[in-house]
C-alpha positions, 0 to 999 in steps of 0.5 A: 207341314202338320195338319193341326186341329182347329183349336191349335194355337196359330204360331204364324200370328206375329207376336212382338215386333213385326218384321215384314219388309226387307229394311226392317229385317236388315236393321234387325240383323245389324242390331243382333250382330251388335248385341250377340256374339254368334261365335261364342254362342256356337262354341257354347252350343257345340260344347253343350250338345257334343256336336258331331260332324255327321249330325243332322240338326233342326234349328227352330226360329232361325231368324236371319240365319246367322246362327244356322250358317255358323252351325252348318260348318260343324255338322252334316246338315241343318234344317232351319225353320222360321215362321217369317218368309221374309226372314227365310228369304234373307237367310237363304240369300246370306247362306248362298253368299257364303257358299253354305249348301248344307242348309235348308230354310223352311217355313214352319215352327214349333207346332207346325213342322212335320218331320215326316218320321225323319229323326234328328240327332239334335234340335236347337232353338234360341230366343224363340220359344217365348213366342208361345204361351206356357200351355203351347210351350209344353205342346211344342216341347213334346213335339220336339221330343218326338222328332229326336232320336233316342239319346238325342240332344235338345239345346234351348236358349231363351229369355227365362226370368229368375224366380230369385228376383226380389223386385221385378220393377227394379230389375227391368229398369236396370235391364233397360239401362244396360242396353248398349248406347249405340242401339239403346233407342231401338232396343229399349222399345223392343225389350219393352214390347217383349215384356208387355206382349210376349210370353217369357216365363220363370225358371221353375216353370220352364224346368218343369215344362221341359221335364214333363215333356219327357226330357232330362235336363243334363245342364242348365246355365242362368245368365243375368237373371233373364237368359237361360240355356238348357241341355236336354236329353231324350232318354227314350 
């Protein structure tokens, strides 16, 4: 783990929903599998970054490990980070039960992980960077840039609001109404908590942060006004 100055943001402070016990983590895993299609996410990501069998991949914000486990089937090694020890332990158990032995689950995050001069072929992160305020997003993106080989790929998928939204109040109301009925009660409260307390930003801000951190944005996809995916290339 990197030794950081005292003035650095503490990324281990829980933001949003606090997943501290096994039951909460199991419920979270169940909900994510209902509202996410991991197979399609992996397919999109593999196409985005041209994933190769010999690639060594860093995933930041692995949660319960579902994406890491699927990812490990298509590359040489996955190093998966999360700030929650509970999430990591659950992910380790899941990977072991599925006989995936090319994944390491490590406690760490965007700011604190120390790659120890070992560069990665690609870095991926989904639905995690919004835990940091914009100043620290930029710091995190520069750190990611430093951990990639020249020509390395960074795949980022996160909550990013469209600057083209005319009425944010109407947009958020419709977003809450669109939650699937079988998880609506639980997920609506989590969406509200996210909007009130977490640090999702606008598309024009995110693009500027990525480019100023040294990446070239090769491709971007904006979905439903609040989800964005970026393929970013380290050119030097």
